[in-house]
C-alpha beads as a LAMMPS data file, in Angstrom:
LAMMPS data file: protein, C-alpha beads

312 atoms
311 bonds

1 atom types
1 bond types

-500.0 500.0 xlo xhi
-500.0 500.0 ylo yhi
-500.0 500.0 zlo zhi

Masses

1 110.0

Atoms # bond

1 1 1 5.090 35.407 11.548
2 1 1 2.196 34.905 13.894
3 1 1 -0.684 35.441 12.234
4 1 1 0.582 33.014 9.485
5 1 1 0.630 30.447 12.282
6 1 1 -2.210 31.219 13.765
7 1 1 -4.093 30.799 10.363
8 1 1 -2.701 27.220 9.984
9 1 1 -4.014 26.435 13.394
10 1 1 -7.209 28.198 13.505
11 1 1 -6.291 29.516 16.958
12 1 1 -4.874 32.973 18.413
13 1 1 -1.289 33.220 19.997
14 1 1 -1.331 31.637 23.723
15 1 1 -3.753 29.136 22.761
16 1 1 -2.886 25.139 22.102
17 1 1 -3.212 24.006 18.509
18 1 1 -6.082 22.084 18.324
19 1 1 -5.420 19.135 15.487
20 1 1 -9.073 18.889 14.470
21 1 1 -9.154 22.528 13.459
22 1 1 -6.149 22.532 11.348
23 1 1 -6.882 24.309 8.705
24 1 1 -8.303 26.154 6.243
25 1 1 -4.780 26.295 4.929
26 1 1 -4.487 22.793 4.530
27 1 1 -7.842 22.539 2.283
28 1 1 -6.502 25.196 0.513
29 1 1 -2.867 23.668 -0.131
30 1 1 -4.393 20.428 -1.272
31 1 1 -6.821 21.786 -3.723
32 1 1 -3.842 23.650 -5.220
33 1 1 -1.820 20.441 -6.068
34 1 1 -2.029 18.732 -9.379
35 1 1 -1.965 15.311 -7.915
36 1 1 -4.543 11.951 -7.767
37 1 1 -6.815 11.606 -5.071
38 1 1 -4.990 8.813 -3.635
39 1 1 -1.648 11.169 -2.891
40 1 1 -3.696 14.083 -1.634
41 1 1 -4.993 11.459 0.941
42 1 1 -1.967 10.654 2.066
43 1 1 -0.537 14.486 1.972
44 1 1 -3.872 15.022 4.298
45 1 1 -2.705 12.091 6.751
46 1 1 0.585 13.433 6.705
47 1 1 -0.096 16.922 7.796
48 1 1 -2.837 15.721 10.423
49 1 1 0.156 13.681 11.949
50 1 1 2.375 16.643 11.956
51 1 1 -0.150 19.194 13.643
52 1 1 -1.050 16.861 16.317
53 1 1 2.494 16.229 17.114
54 1 1 2.555 19.961 17.483
55 1 1 -0.411 20.126 19.773
56 1 1 1.404 17.353 21.728
57 1 1 4.238 19.275 22.123
58 1 1 2.879 22.722 22.340
59 1 1 4.642 24.051 19.562
60 1 1 2.928 27.097 18.339
61 1 1 5.454 28.615 15.896
62 1 1 7.637 25.494 14.197
63 1 1 11.099 25.982 12.984
64 1 1 13.692 23.827 11.590
65 1 1 14.366 22.109 15.007
66 1 1 10.742 21.401 14.961
67 1 1 10.779 19.634 11.414
68 1 1 13.699 17.419 12.575
69 1 1 12.066 16.225 15.854
70 1 1 9.228 15.688 14.005
71 1 1 11.280 13.467 11.851
72 1 1 13.163 11.715 14.705
73 1 1 9.139 11.171 16.200
74 1 1 8.062 9.190 13.038
75 1 1 11.309 7.039 12.767
76 1 1 10.817 6.217 16.647
77 1 1 7.045 5.365 16.249
78 1 1 8.168 2.294 14.284
79 1 1 6.808 3.468 10.867
80 1 1 8.727 2.393 7.867
81 1 1 10.721 4.160 5.910
82 1 1 8.304 4.742 2.931
83 1 1 5.630 5.932 5.462
84 1 1 8.215 8.492 6.960
85 1 1 9.304 9.892 4.009
86 1 1 5.617 10.253 2.431
87 1 1 4.569 12.072 5.955
88 1 1 7.807 14.428 5.625
89 1 1 7.157 15.141 1.638
90 1 1 3.721 16.198 2.743
91 1 1 4.959 18.615 5.306
92 1 1 7.820 20.025 3.212
93 1 1 5.415 20.448 0.169
94 1 1 3.305 22.283 2.588
95 1 1 5.930 24.685 3.850
96 1 1 6.837 25.547 0.901
97 1 1 3.607 26.417 -0.476
98 1 1 2.733 28.863 2.312
99 1 1 6.314 30.367 1.895
100 1 1 4.952 31.033 -1.889
101 1 1 1.901 32.606 -0.535
102 1 1 3.829 34.600 1.923
103 1 1 2.001 33.066 4.837
104 1 1 4.897 31.403 6.441
105 1 1 8.805 30.899 6.003
106 1 1 9.555 27.360 4.548
107 1 1 11.179 25.932 7.821
108 1 1 10.958 22.486 6.073
109 1 1 13.503 23.480 3.411
110 1 1 16.330 20.850 2.717
111 1 1 14.943 18.464 5.260
112 1 1 16.415 14.983 4.251
113 1 1 14.192 12.163 4.254
114 1 1 14.631 8.590 5.466
115 1 1 17.263 6.159 3.617
116 1 1 15.281 3.187 2.070
117 1 1 16.584 -0.191 3.270
118 1 1 18.233 -2.042 0.674
119 1 1 16.296 -5.061 0.462
120 1 1 12.473 -5.636 1.094
121 1 1 10.451 -4.745 4.281
122 1 1 8.363 -7.381 4.088
123 1 1 9.066 -11.166 4.244
124 1 1 8.057 -13.645 1.275
125 1 1 5.781 -16.752 1.772
126 1 1 7.121 -19.911 1.176
127 1 1 5.256 -22.104 -0.935
128 1 1 4.283 -24.479 2.289
129 1 1 2.871 -21.319 4.108
130 1 1 0.594 -20.461 1.150
131 1 1 -0.386 -24.001 0.777
132 1 1 -1.247 -24.121 4.427
133 1 1 -3.135 -20.995 4.262
134 1 1 -5.006 -21.699 1.076
135 1 1 -5.760 -25.052 2.684
136 1 1 -7.170 -24.031 6.289
137 1 1 -9.856 -22.057 4.423
138 1 1 -13.750 -23.136 5.041
139 1 1 -14.314 -22.888 1.134
140 1 1 -18.122 -24.419 2.338
141 1 1 -19.406 -20.950 2.814
142 1 1 -18.969 -17.867 0.568
143 1 1 -17.026 -15.887 2.864
144 1 1 -14.881 -18.912 2.321
145 1 1 -14.773 -19.000 -1.060
146 1 1 -13.864 -15.086 -1.253
147 1 1 -11.320 -15.322 1.312
148 1 1 -9.599 -18.348 -0.591
149 1 1 -10.193 -16.691 -4.165
150 1 1 -8.447 -13.727 -2.957
151 1 1 -5.357 -14.771 -1.220
152 1 1 -5.314 -17.317 -4.207
153 1 1 -5.473 -14.398 -6.728
154 1 1 -2.557 -12.427 -5.217
155 1 1 -0.231 -15.407 -4.665
156 1 1 -0.777 -16.426 -8.329
157 1 1 -0.611 -12.880 -9.604
158 1 1 1.524 -10.530 -7.540
159 1 1 -1.587 -7.876 -7.311
160 1 1 -1.183 -5.084 -5.097
161 1 1 -3.889 -4.835 -2.582
162 1 1 -5.337 -1.847 -4.029
163 1 1 -5.345 -3.522 -7.461
164 1 1 -7.473 -6.161 -5.895
165 1 1 -10.392 -3.887 -4.224
166 1 1 -10.680 -1.733 -7.462
167 1 1 -11.285 -4.443 -9.488
168 1 1 -14.792 -4.890 -10.796
169 1 1 -16.422 -7.956 -12.427
170 1 1 -16.155 -6.835 -16.136
171 1 1 -12.529 -6.091 -15.841
172 1 1 -12.260 -9.740 -16.693
173 1 1 -12.032 -10.620 -20.141
174 1 1 -11.100 -12.824 -22.909
175 1 1 -8.222 -12.160 -25.349
176 1 1 -5.970 -14.513 -27.654
177 1 1 -7.520 -17.220 -26.079
178 1 1 -6.590 -16.261 -22.386
179 1 1 -8.495 -14.885 -19.519
180 1 1 -7.340 -11.472 -18.378
181 1 1 -7.768 -9.568 -15.507
182 1 1 -7.565 -5.489 -16.210
183 1 1 -6.202 -3.591 -13.283
184 1 1 -5.486 0.145 -12.371
185 1 1 -1.545 -0.447 -11.795
186 1 1 0.545 1.898 -9.316
187 1 1 0.617 5.652 -11.139
188 1 1 -1.859 5.001 -13.640
189 1 1 -5.090 6.753 -14.258
190 1 1 -6.845 3.625 -16.037
191 1 1 -7.151 0.419 -16.017
192 1 1 -4.391 -0.288 -19.008
193 1 1 -2.781 -3.138 -17.351
194 1 1 -3.829 -6.721 -17.007
195 1 1 -2.599 -10.134 -15.086
196 1 1 -3.554 -13.465 -16.654
197 1 1 -5.665 -15.379 -15.346
198 1 1 -4.695 -19.067 -15.266
199 1 1 -7.390 -21.761 -14.664
200 1 1 -5.997 -22.445 -11.003
201 1 1 -6.251 -18.740 -10.712
202 1 1 -9.831 -18.324 -12.524
203 1 1 -11.927 -20.870 -11.282
204 1 1 -11.695 -20.219 -7.144
205 1 1 -13.334 -16.541 -8.641
206 1 1 -15.941 -18.187 -10.727
207 1 1 -17.198 -20.470 -7.877
208 1 1 -17.320 -17.095 -5.495
209 1 1 -19.217 -15.256 -8.152
210 1 1 -21.669 -17.945 -8.783
211 1 1 -22.862 -17.866 -4.958
212 1 1 -22.939 -13.993 -4.977
213 1 1 -26.429 -12.527 -5.486
214 1 1 -25.389 -9.521 -7.839
215 1 1 -22.787 -9.647 -10.151
216 1 1 -23.257 -6.682 -12.945
217 1 1 -20.038 -5.885 -15.060
218 1 1 -19.787 -2.539 -12.969
219 1 1 -20.034 -4.317 -9.404
220 1 1 -16.910 -4.826 -7.397
221 1 1 -15.068 -8.145 -7.900
222 1 1 -14.811 -8.700 -4.181
223 1 1 -17.208 -7.268 -1.836
224 1 1 -18.032 -6.903 1.941
225 1 1 -20.022 -9.631 3.574
226 1 1 -20.725 -7.935 6.671
227 1 1 -24.327 -6.605 7.599
228 1 1 -23.263 -3.263 7.531
229 1 1 -21.771 -2.948 4.320
230 1 1 -23.085 -6.081 2.634
231 1 1 -22.089 -6.066 -1.215
232 1 1 -20.236 -2.930 -0.753
233 1 1 -16.478 -3.036 -2.172
234 1 1 -13.835 -4.130 0.267
235 1 1 -11.493 -1.478 1.361
236 1 1 -7.485 -1.977 1.444
237 1 1 -7.896 -2.014 5.236
238 1 1 -10.656 -4.999 5.416
239 1 1 -8.383 -6.766 2.725
240 1 1 -5.280 -6.988 4.745
241 1 1 -7.185 -7.650 7.806
242 1 1 -9.018 -10.830 5.735
243 1 1 -5.096 -11.735 5.027
244 1 1 -3.987 -11.634 8.631
245 1 1 -6.884 -13.485 10.100
246 1 1 -6.409 -16.191 7.802
247 1 1 -2.747 -16.269 8.412
248 1 1 -3.513 -16.405 12.194
249 1 1 -6.273 -19.483 11.679
250 1 1 -3.050 -21.364 9.942
251 1 1 -0.711 -20.995 12.799
252 1 1 1.626 -18.642 10.541
253 1 1 2.960 -16.124 13.017
254 1 1 5.039 -13.848 11.457
255 1 1 4.453 -9.899 11.996
256 1 1 6.520 -9.344 8.832
257 1 1 4.288 -11.322 6.484
258 1 1 0.998 -9.645 5.040
259 1 1 -1.125 -9.048 2.132
260 1 1 2.045 -7.499 0.251
261 1 1 4.036 -10.567 0.869
262 1 1 2.241 -12.155 -1.395
263 1 1 3.865 -9.888 -4.075
264 1 1 7.195 -10.908 -3.117
265 1 1 6.194 -14.360 -3.168
266 1 1 5.268 -13.931 -6.810
267 1 1 8.420 -12.639 -7.745
268 1 1 10.617 -15.160 -6.241
269 1 1 8.855 -17.938 -7.019
270 1 1 8.404 -16.926 -10.881
271 1 1 12.060 -16.048 -11.092
272 1 1 13.128 -19.608 -9.158
273 1 1 10.967 -21.554 -11.750
274 1 1 12.722 -19.695 -14.530
275 1 1 10.928 -16.912 -16.019
276 1 1 12.851 -14.096 -17.196
277 1 1 13.461 -10.599 -15.967
278 1 1 11.515 -8.924 -18.517
279 1 1 8.574 -11.047 -18.138
280 1 1 8.255 -10.749 -14.241
281 1 1 8.660 -7.075 -14.937
282 1 1 5.498 -6.726 -17.267
283 1 1 3.369 -9.086 -14.736
284 1 1 4.401 -6.992 -11.750
285 1 1 3.981 -3.761 -13.814
286 1 1 7.153 -2.267 -12.667
287 1 1 7.746 1.133 -14.140
288 1 1 11.738 0.102 -14.272
289 1 1 13.493 -3.263 -14.940
290 1 1 15.952 -1.956 -11.477
291 1 1 12.846 -2.459 -9.301
292 1 1 12.312 -6.352 -10.437
293 1 1 15.918 -6.603 -10.365
294 1 1 16.149 -6.359 -6.649
295 1 1 13.794 -10.004 -6.482
296 1 1 16.435 -11.228 -8.782
297 1 1 19.590 -10.166 -6.698
298 1 1 17.800 -11.667 -3.663
299 1 1 17.224 -15.008 -5.483
300 1 1 20.603 -15.160 -7.293
301 1 1 22.329 -14.176 -3.568
302 1 1 20.595 -17.427 -2.079
303 1 1 21.584 -19.801 -5.060
304 1 1 25.189 -18.877 -5.162
305 1 1 26.256 -17.873 -1.754
306 1 1 29.467 -17.983 -0.715
307 1 1 28.490 -19.124 2.672
308 1 1 28.379 -22.458 1.806
309 1 1 31.981 -22.721 0.697
310 1 1 32.957 -22.747 4.300
311 1 1 33.331 -25.540 6.489
312 1 1 35.320 -26.168 9.602

Bonds

1 1 1 2
2 1 2 3
3 1 3 4
4 1 4 5
5 1 5 6
6 1 6 7
7 1 7 8
8 1 8 9
9 1 9 10
10 1 10 11
11 1 11 12
12 1 12 13
13 1 13 14
14 1 14 15
15 1 15 16
16 1 16 17
17 1 17 18
18 1 18 19
19 1 19 20
20 1 20 21
21 1 21 22
22 1 22 23
23 1 23 24
24 1 24 25
25 1 25 26
26 1 26 27
27 1 27 28
28 1 28 29
29 1 29 30
30 1 30 31
31 1 31 32
32 1 32 33
33 1 33 34
34 1 34 35
35 1 35 36
36 1 36 37
37 1 37 38
38 1 38 39
39 1 39 40
40 1 40 41
41 1 41 42
42 1 42 43
43 1 43 44
44 1 44 45
45 1 45 46
46 1 46 47
47 1 47 48
48 1 48 49
49 1 49 50
50 1 50 51
51 1 51 52
52 1 52 53
53 1 53 54
54 1 54 55
55 1 55 56
56 1 56 57
57 1 57 58
58 1 58 59
59 1 59 60
60 1 60 61
61 1 61 62
62 1 62 63
63 1 63 64
64 1 64 65
65 1 65 66
66 1 66 67
67 1 67 68
68 1 68 69
69 1 69 70
70 1 70 71
71 1 71 72
72 1 72 73
73 1 73 74
74 1 74 75
75 1 75 76
76 1 76 77
77 1 77 78
78 1 78 79
79 1 79 80
80 1 80 81
81 1 81 82
82 1 82 83
83 1 83 84
84 1 84 85
85 1 85 86
86 1 86 87
87 1 87 88
88 1 88 89
89 1 89 90
90 1 90 91
91 1 91 92
92 1 92 93
93 1 93 94
94 1 94 95
95 1 95 96
96 1 96 97
97 1 97 98
98 1 98 99
99 1 99 100
100 1 100 101
101 1 101 102
102 1 102 103
103 1 103 104
104 1 104 105
105 1 105 106
106 1 106 107
107 1 107 108
108 1 108 109
109 1 109 110
110 1 110 111
111 1 111 112
112 1 112 113
113 1 113 114
114 1 114 115
115 1 115 116
116 1 116 117
117 1 117 118
118 1 118 119
119 1 119 120
120 1 120 121
121 1 121 122
122 1 122 123
123 1 123 124
124 1 124 125
125 1 125 126
126 1 126 127
127 1 127 128
128 1 128 129
129 1 129 130
130 1 130 131
131 1 131 132
132 1 132 133
133 1 133 134
134 1 134 135
135 1 135 136
136 1 136 137
137 1 137 138
138 1 138 139
139 1 139 140
140 1 140 141
141 1 141 142
142 1 142 143
143 1 143 144
144 1 144 145
145 1 145 146
146 1 146 147
147 1 147 148
148 1 148 149
149 1 149 150
150 1 150 151
151 1 151 152
152 1 152 153
153 1 153 154
154 1 154 155
155 1 155 156
156 1 156 157
157 1 157 158
158 1 158 159
159 1 159 160
160 1 160 161
161 1 161 162
162 1 162 163
163 1 163 164
164 1 164 165
165 1 165 166
166 1 166 167
167 1 167 168
168 1 168 169
169 1 169 170
170 1 170 171
171 1 171 172
172 1 172 173
173 1 173 174
174 1 174 175
175 1 175 176
176 1 176 177
177 1 177 178
178 1 178 179
179 1 179 180
180 1 180 181
181 1 181 182
182 1 182 183
183 1 183 184
184 1 184 185
185 1 185 186
186 1 186 187
187 1 187 188
188 1 188 189
189 1 189 190
190 1 190 191
191 1 191 192
192 1 192 193
193 1 193 194
194 1 194 195
195 1 195 196
196 1 196 197
197 1 197 198
198 1 198 199
199 1 199 200
200 1 200 201
201 1 201 202
202 1 202 203
203 1 203 204
204 1 204 205
205 1 205 206
206 1 206 207
207 1 207 208
208 1 208 209
209 1 209 210
210 1 210 211
211 1 211 212
212 1 212 213
213 1 213 214
214 1 214 215
215 1 215 216
216 1 216 217
217 1 217 218
218 1 218 219
219 1 219 220
220 1 220 221
221 1 221 222
222 1 222 223
223 1 223 224
224 1 224 225
225 1 225 226
226 1 226 227
227 1 227 228
228 1 228 229
229 1 229 230
230 1 230 231
231 1 231 232
232 1 232 233
233 1 233 234
234 1 234 235
235 1 235 236
236 1 236 237
237 1 237 238
238 1 238 239
239 1 239 240
240 1 240 241
241 1 241 242
242 1 242 243
243 1 243 244
244 1 244 245
245 1 245 246
246 1 246 247
247 1 247 248
248 1 248 249
249 1 249 250
250 1 250 251
251 1 251 252
252 1 252 253
253 1 253 254
254 1 254 255
255 1 255 256
256 1 256 257
257 1 257 258
258 1 258 259
259 1 259 260
260 1 260 261
261 1 261 262
262 1 262 263
263 1 263 264
264 1 264 265
265 1 265 266
266 1 266 267
267 1 267 268
268 1 268 269
269 1 269 270
270 1 270 271
271 1 271 272
272 1 272 273
273 1 273 274
274 1 274 275
275 1 275 276
276 1 276 277
277 1 277 278
278 1 278 279
279 1 279 280
280 1 280 281
281 1 281 282
282 1 282 283
283 1 283 284
284 1 284 285
285 1 285 286
286 1 286 287
287 1 287 288
288 1 288 289
289 1 289 290
290 1 290 291
291 1 291 292
292 1 292 293
293 1 293 294
294 1 294 295
295 1 295 296
296 1 296 297
297 1 297 298
298 1 298 299
299 1 299 300
300 1 300 301
301 1 301 302
302 1 302 303
303 1 303 304
304 1 304 305
305 1 305 306
306 1 306 307
307 1 307 308
308 1 308 309
309 1 309 310
310 1 310 311
311 1 311 312
């Protein structure tokens, strides 16, 4: 078995595993996977995390106990259940692949993932918080107009960060008298989903685009304004930073509020205002209505709480 592990780590027996030299087999493994690039990126990140941990622990021949200890390490690092499970899946698939190639035994077989929490890991904004957040943005600058347009768009449509940054100017279209923004939904290979842009959603976007020097149809809808990446497409990391910076300026100090919290805000507010479950499912582009029902359950639970009946 040593030869298999040596090839994985790129070293000979007796030497430490060096994370940067991981692997030839990692690239070979990823190349053999029939999945989207974003999934391959997640797998690569998980494997890099795993081999970095092996190096720190000086483990040259991982066994089942090693995988369990790695799982504990991920949990203790404070990572969310989704992230932990994604990394574990990458490791499990990798060792299943190695066993299939007769290069190393599948020591990760039957390792269970982390139980998902029933509720949502992120809090939802309140309407007053969203108003405060938008009101503190200085819209006299192009950066302010961009930030306002992004945050306003996410709050009014529930778009994911990836859907926002991947949108192009030409994805805004007209149909049936409505303005639509076509997006590439989660798990989709094309921009075959859309959200409705009401006047309050559309106008801030148009005001921002009016100050842009380059707005060809194939250009990104939202771009960086920094000198190094000027007019390049925003990354999801940068978008999350934009939200965090504006939260700080608005004195909204809650670590559980993030860019993704706008998605929860949209779902809960639309349901509270009377939108039907199928309407919200379509707007949020959920694959299953059971996912949307989690938001309805939370709304109903708060509206109809038994705690209000107890008084003494």
